C-alpha positions in Angstrom: -10.4 -9.9 -6.2 -13.8 -8.5 -6.0 -15.6 -6.6 -8.8 -14.2 -3.3 -7.6 -10.5 -4.5 -7.6 -10.1 -5.0 -3.9 -8.2 -8.1 -2.9 -9.7 -10.4 -0.3 -8.1 -13.3 1.5 -10.4 -16.3 1.1 -8.5 -19.5 1.9 -8.9 -20.0 5.6 -9.2 -23.8 5.4 -6.4 -24.2 7.9 -7.0 -21.2 10.1 -7.4 -21.3 13.9 -10.3 -19.5 15.4 -9.4 -16.9 18.1 -5.7 -17.5 18.0 -4.1 -14.5 19.7 -0.6 -13.1 20.2 0.4 -15.3 23.1 -1.2 -18.5 21.7 1.1 -21.3 20.4 0.5 -24.5 18.4 2.6 -27.3 17.0 0.2 -28.3 14.1 2.2 -29.1 11.0 0.0 -28.1 8.2 -0.2 -25.7 5.3 1.3 -25.3 1.8 4.9 -26.5 2.2 6.5 -23.7 0.2 4.7 -21.1 2.4 5.5 -22.8 5.8 7.8 -20.9 8.1 11.0 -22.4 9.5 9.6 -22.9 13.0 6.9 -25.2 11.5 9.6 -27.3 9.9 11.6 -27.3 13.2 8.5 -28.9 14.8 8.5 -26.4 17.7 5.6 -24.4 19.1 4.9 -21.3 17.0 2.6 -18.3 16.9 1.2 -15.8 14.5 4.6 -14.9 13.1 4.1 -17.8 10.7 1.4 -15.7 8.9 3.9 -12.9 8.4 6.3 -15.3 6.9 3.6 -16.5 4.5 2.9 -12.8 3.6 6.6 -12.4 2.8 6.5 -15.5 0.5 3.4 -14.1 -1.3 4.9 -10.7 -1.8 8.1 -12.3 -3.2 6.0 -14.5 -5.5 4.0 -11.6 -6.8 7.1 -9.6 -7.6 9.4 -12.3 -8.9 6.9 -14.7 -10.5 8.5 -17.6 -8.6 8.8 -18.8 -5.0 11.9 -17.9 -3.0 12.3 -21.4 -1.6 11.1 -24.1 -4.0 12.1 -27.7 -4.5 10.1 -30.7 -5.4 12.0 -32.9 -2.9 10.3 -32.2 0.5 13.6 -32.7 2.4 15.5 -30.2 0.1 12.6 -27.7 0.4 12.8 -27.9 4.2 16.5 -27.5 4.1 16.2 -24.5 1.8 13.6 -22.8 4.0 15.7 -23.4 7.1 19.2 -22.5 5.9 19.3 -20.8 2.5 19.8 -17.0 2.4 17.4 -15.0 0.3 18.9 -13.1 -2.7 16.9 -10.3 -4.1 17.6 -8.7 -7.5 19.0 -5.1 -7.6 16.1 -3.8 -9.6 13.7 -4.1 -6.6 13.4 -1.0 -4.4 15.3 -0.8 -1.1 11.9 -0.5 0.7 10.5 -3.7 -0.8 13.7 -5.6 -0.3 13.7 -4.6 3.3 10.1 -5.5 3.7 10.6 -9.0 2.2 13.8 -9.6 4.2 12.1 -8.6 7.5 9.0 -10.8 6.8 11.2 -13.7 5.8 13.4 -13.4 8.9 14.1 -17.0 9.9 14.0 -16.3 13.6 10.3 -15.6 14.4 11.2 -13.4 17.4 12.8 -10.9 15.1 10.3 -11.2 12.2 8.4 -8.1 11.2 4.9 -8.4 12.6 5.9 -10.9 15.3 5.5 -8.4 18.1 2.4 -7.7 20.2 1.3 -5.0 17.8 1.5 -7.4 14.8 -0.2 -5.8 11.8 0.5 -2.3 13.0 4.3 -3.1 12.8 3.9 -4.2 9.2 1.6 -1.3 8.3 4.2 1.1 9.7 7.0 -0.2 7.4 8.5 2.4 5.0 7.2 0.4 2.1 3.7 1.4 3.0 4.5 5.0 3.8 2.1 6.4 1.2 -0.8 4.0 2.2 -3.8 5.6 3.9 -5.0 2.5 5.8 -8.2 4.1 6.9 -9.2 5.1 3.3 -8.3 1.6 2.2 -10.4 0.0 4.9 -13.3 2.2 3.9 -12.7 1.4 0.2 -12.0 5.1 -0.6 -8.8 4.4 -2.6 -8.7 3.3 -6.2 -7.2 -0.1 -6.7 -4.4 -0.2 -9.3 -6.4 -2.8 -11.3 -10.2 -3.0 -11.7 -11.5 -6.0 -13.6 -13.8 -5.5 -16.6 -17.0 -6.8 -15.0 -19.0 -7.6 -18.2 -20.3 -11.1 -18.1 -19.1 -12.0 -14.7 -21.0 -14.4 -12.6 -21.7 -14.4 -8.9 -21.7 -17.6 -6.9 -25.1 -19.2 -6.8 -24.4 -21.0 -3.5 -22.9 -18.0 -1.8 -24.5 -14.8 -3.0 -22.5 -12.7 -0.5 -19.4 -13.7 -2.5 -19.2 -11.2 -5.3 -15.9 -12.1 -6.8 -15.9 -11.9 -10.6 -15.7 -15.1 -12.6 -12.4 -15.5 -14.5 -12.4 -14.0 -17.9 -9.9 -14.4 -20.7 -6.9 -12.0 -20.4 -7.1 -8.9 -22.5 -3.4 -9.1 -23.3 -1.3 -12.1 -24.0 1.1 -13.0 -21.2 4.7 -12.8 -22.5 6.3 -16.2 -23.0 9.0 -15.5 -20.4 6.3 -15.2 -17.7 4.3 -18.2 -18.8 6.4 -20.6 -16.6 5.0 -18.8 -13.5 1.5 -20.0 -14.4 2.5 -23.6 -15.2 0.3 -25.2 -12.5 -2.7 -23.0 -13.2 -5.7 -24.1 -15.1 -8.4 -22.0 -16.8 -11.3 -23.3 -18.8 -13.7 -20.7 -20.2 -17.3 -21.7 -20.0 
């Protein structure tokens, strides 16, 4: 998240340069809990795997847990390939539909898998109130803007203006602590 509250995707360590709609690969890499079924099936896949990963990320942000999670790699793969997703009733119909369409096991029918990709996802009813042009031009107010006092910019990459981590201003309720079990924060 940058200093103005805009989220930026920064982990492209496993990305493919100039990978288009018709391109396919069989590379088996990535964070296992975010890998789409077609990767586990060891078949050629395309950009639809990225839409699967977005579905996992949205689920995790809303539920504070991963939809398919097992420490045993075989059980994890089985879960991703065969388990049905169950969403709680308190989620809106639009977000449930969005998650289900992004986590469609068949990549041919997954939201975003068509030639228009991102435009398909942006047209989903969940985003009906989003003005994508204003967002692109940073003319919308993010729902959260970090307090920027005392934040540091990277000395090695001055173009990276992400704020340094600061101590949370409110204590995270104990029932949500488990979601942050693997995270580490050491104030300077």
